[in-house]
N, C-alpha and C positions, 0 to 999 in steps of 0.2 A: 251353742249351736254351730258357731263357726268351726270349732274343733271337729264336730261330727261331719260337717261338709267336707272338711279336709280329708277325713278318714275315707269317706265315700269316693272322693276324687282318686285316692290311692287305689281302691278296689276297682274303680272304673278303668284305671290304667292296666290292671292285671287281668281284667275280663277277657281281653283279646287272646291271652295265653290259654284260656280255658277251652277254646274251640280250635282243634288242629286244622292247619291248612289242608285242603284237598280231602276233607272228611268224607267217609263213605256214606252212602244213603242210609238214613235212619231206618232200622228194622225193629227196634225195641225201644220203648219209652225209657228215658233216663233224664237226669238233671245235670246240665253244665253249671259250673260254679267257679267263683274266684274268692279267695280268702286272704285276709291281711290282719296282722296283729303287731303291736309294738309297745315296748315299755322302756322308759328312761329313768335312771336312778337320780342323776343330778347333772344340771347344767350350770356351770359357774362362770361368772364374768367379773373381771377386775379391770376397770378401764376398758381398753379396746381388745384385751386379750380374754380368751375364754376356752373352756373345754366341756365336752359332754362325757360324763363318766357313767358306766353301767348301762350299755345299750343291749336290748334283746329284741330281735325282729323275726317274724314268721310270715311266709307267703305260701300259698298253695293253690292249685287249680285241679280241675277234673281231668286233665290230660291223661294220666295224673302226673303232677309235678309238685315237689316240696322243696322249699328254700328256707334255711335258717341262718341267722347271724347272731353271734354273741361277741360283744366287744367291751373290753374294760375301759378303753380311752379313745376318744375321737375329738377332732376339733368341733366347734359349735355346729350343730346340725340345724337345718331349716325345718319348716313345718312338715315336709314330706321327705323321708329318707329313702334313697334309692339303693337297694341291696347290691346292685351292680356297680355302684359308684359312691362308696362310703369313704369319707376322709378320716379313717381310723388307723390307729397304730397297729401295724401288722403283727407286732410281737405280742399283742394282747387281744387279737381278733381271730375268731374261727368262723368260717363260712362253709356251710354244707348244703348239698342239694341232692335230690334223687329225681331223675337220673343225674349222675355226676359223682361227687365225692360225698358219701353218706355221713362220714365222721363217726366218732364213737363216744362223744361227750367229754373227752379229756380237755381240761382247761388249758389255755395259754395265758401266761402272766407276764407283766412287765410293769415298770414304773418310771417312765421317762417323759417329763413334761417339756414343752418348748420354752425357750427363753423369751421374755424375761419372767414368765410364770414360775419357772423352776427355782428362782431366787427367793421367792416369798411363800411358795406353796410346797408343803412337805407331803407328797403323795406316796402313800403306801401301796402295796402290790394291787394292781388292777388286772382283772382276769376276764376272759370270755370263753364260752364253751357252746357247742351245738352238736346236734345229732338229727339226721333226717332219714326217712324211709318211706316206702310204699307198702301198706298192709291191706290186703284184700282189695286192691285197686284204689285205695284212698291214701291221700298224702298224710304223713305224720312228721312233725318236727318239734323239737324242744330246744330253746336257746336261753342262755343266762349270761348276764353281764353284771359284774360286781367289783367293788372297791373296798378294801379293808377299812381304810380311814384316811383322812387328810387333815392337815393343819395349815393355817395361814398366819404368817408372822407379819404384823404391821406395826409401825412406830406409834402405838397407842400412847405410850408414856410421853413422847415428845409433843403429840397433838394436845393432850390434856394439859401439859405444862405451859402451852402457848395460850391457853384460855385463862382469863382472870379467875383466880381460885375462888373468890367469893361468889362470883356469878355462877360458876360451875357447881359449887356446893349448894347454892340456893336453888338452882334448877333441879339438880338431882333430888334434893330434899323435897321440893314441891311435887316432883313426879313420883317418888317412892312412897311418900307418906300415905296417900290414899290407897295405894296398892297393898302396902304392908299393914294398913290400919293401925299405925303407931303414931305417937305424938311427934310433931316436927322436931322438937329439941332432941329427942332420942335418935331420930334418924339423922339429923344434922351432925351429931357427934360421930356417928358411924361413917357417914359420908366423908367427913373431914379425914378420918383415918385412912380409908380406902384410897381416896384421891391422892393423899400424900405418898402412899405405898406405890400406887401405879405410876405416878409421875416420876418416881425415882428410878424407874426402869426405862432404858433407852428404847428397847423393843420387848414386846411380849407376844405370846401366841394369842392373837386377837380372835381367832375363830378355829374351832375344831369340829369335824363332822365325822360321825360314824355312820356309814351308809349301808342300808340293807340291799340284797340282791334284786335285780330286775329279771323278769322271765317273760317269755312269750312262747305259746305252744299251739299246735293244731292236733287234735285227736278225733277219732271216729269210733262210735259204738252204736250198734243196732241201727245203722242207717242214719244216725244224726251226727253231723260234723260240728265240732266246737272249736272256736278260737278263743283262747284265754290269755290275757296279759295282766301282769301284776308288778307293782313296784313297792318293795317293802319299806319305803320311807327312810327316815333318818333320825339321828339324835344330833342336835347342834348346840354347841356351847359358845357363848360370847364372853370375851374378856375374863380370863381366869383370875380370880382374886388371889393374890399370893397367900401361900399357906401361913397360918398363924397371923394373918394381917389384922384381924379384928380384936385380938386379945392383947396387943401391944408388945408381943415377943419379937424375936428376930425375924427379919424380912427374908422370905424365901424368893429367890429369883425365878423360880419355876412354879407353874401352876397348871392344872388340867381344867380347861374350860368345861369339859363334859361332866366333871364332878363338882367343881366349885366355881363355875362361871357366874358372872353377874346376871346373865339371862341364859336359860336353857330352853330349847324349843324341841318338842317331840312331834315328829310328823309320822302319822300312821301309814298303813298300807292302802294303796289305791288299787282298784281292780276294774277291768272292763272285759266283758265276754259277749260273744255273738254265736248263735247256733243256726244251723241250716238242716232241715229235714229233706233228705235226698228224694224220698217218695213223693212229697208234695211240693217241694221247692219253697216251703214256708220258712220264714226267717224271724228271729227274735234276738233282742239284746238286753244287756243289764250292765249297770255300772255303779260303783260306790266310790265316793271321793275319800281322799285321805283326811282323817281327823287331825286337828292341830291343837296341841296344848302348849302354852307359854308359861314357863316358870321363872318368876322373878325372885332373886335371892334376898332373904332377909339379912341384910349385912350388919344388923345389930347383934347377931348371935355368932359365937365363935365357930360352931359347927355349921356346915352348909344346910340351911333350912330354906324352903321355898314356898312361895304363895303361887297357886296354880290358877291360870285363866284359860278357859276353853274357848277356842275360836271356831264358830260354826261355819260350815261350807258356804263360800261366797262372801263371807265377812272380811273386813279389813281391821287390823289391830296394830297400833303403834306403841312401842315402849321407849322409855327414856327420852321422851320428846324434848327437843331443845338442847340436847347435849350432843357431843361428838359421837356417843354410842347410840344415838337415835336409830331405831330399826323398825321397819314396817313389815308386817306379815299379811299376805292376802291368801286366805284359805281357799282351797280348790273347790270347784263345783263339778257336777257330773251331768251328762246329757245322754239321752238315748233316742234314736230315730228308727222307727220300724215302718216299713212300707211293703207289705206282701212278701215278695221273694228277695228283699234286701233289708239289712239291718246294720246299724252302726252304734257303738257305744264308746264314750270317752270320759275318762276321769282326768280332768285337766291338772296341770302341775300346780303345786303350792308355790307361790312366788314370794320371795323375800328380798328386801333391800336392807342390808345390815350395815351398821357402823357408818352411817351416812357422812358423819363429820371427819372420818379418817380417810384421807386421800380419795374422796368420792364414794367410798364404801364398796361393798361387795354385793353382787346381784346373784341370786340363786333361784333355780326352778327345780322342784323336787317332785318325785312320784307321779309321773305322767304315764297313763296307760290307755291304749286304744285297741279296738277290735272291730272288724267288719266282715260281713259275708254278703254275697250276692249270687243268686241262682237263677236258672232259666230252664223250666220244664220243657223238654223236647219230646213230642209225640211222633210216632211213625206216621207216614202219609197213609191215608186209607187205601186199601187194595183196589187195584183197577179191575173193574167188572167187565168181562168180555161180553159184548152184545151178540145174541144169537142171530143167525141169518134170518131174513124175513120168511115167514111161514107161507108156503104155497097152498092156496085154497083148493080143495078137492073140486073136480068137475062134476056138474050135476045136469040131469035132463038129457042124456044121450050125446052122441058125437055131432059136432057142428060141421056139415058138409058144404057150407056156402062157398068157401074158397075153392075146393076141388071142382065144384060145379061150374063156377065161373071160368076156371082154367080150361075145362073141357069144351065149353061154349066157344071160347076164343079160338081154340085149336080147330074146332069144326068149321068156324067161319073162314079161317085162313085156308083150310083145305078146299072149301067150296070155291073160293076166289081163284085158287090155283087151277082147279079143274076147269072153270070156265075159260080161262086164258088158254089152256092147252087145247080145248075143243074149238075155240075160234081159230 
């Protein structure tokens, strides 16, 4: 609910834009409205450093005005992103507006992280694109933010080497045996082998992320305006087990956590939408949270084989508890608020705290999507009815001679007095 309140606050800030200053008197019924949508692909924090990757933002009003922002990379954003003041890398950011610069949807791409993140995070190309227009008096905008992939290199081997081997092997065995449904002895032998391989590496790619695009759009059809935001989730791999590690052959110093990681996490698509009927100013919303699947590798088998665990929306799940690779996943939930002429929908971010025992771990927030609309039906003032002049009643019963008679009597009296004075 807090996320929905935040979304409504954003819309409230946009509402003032929907009513032009010095507006002419209303002569025709219409709906003033404000629209807001946002999607974020990934927010990553390592220590006090962090970035937001894959931002898509949409704003619109009945002025009409449309604003869109697509950004590949930004510094960590707060709960409310201001399109006029975004701390994003200009080389991977496109902002469009109508009136203004409508754009054509061509992406801008870059891959430059600030120090010291750039020393441990290998960011592939990050891109943003946007296009805005006014169609039949209604705002339209579509924005996309995306990142191809990223990898994080941490001294996993050094950390594991600093932990008493017997304790580490015992903890991993106790953790993995129930998940893999295998005998502890069988798991212990495999854990021994993997720990020996990984501790032999000074550094390894501890985390790899393949990120889906984020998008936010405003469209209009048959008098219904729709704000739609979606984040396509991600594939996350933790601690790639070196190739050929479990069959005793030569150690490979490289591995791909997305293909042979000790844990692989799949985060699905989140979506939030809100609609407004211009004729009635009625609003509605819908949201679906991203589904999460955690795959734990069966390290007793040479080829990557995984046991899957589904994490329901709102649930918390921890893997490899008690080890340096301990990781906690909090699956996202979704909320919808509808109140007559306003509606807000939010699919909250999937939150992960990964590799807690390695330099404090890595915090991620994935697949956040929000959408909100607010309308106000405006009716013209009722027409002013001119009142007819009071009706003069017709005269009846002949002419009234009272006043003329009195006047004649007075004149006669005055003449008589004058005559007597003259005679005297």
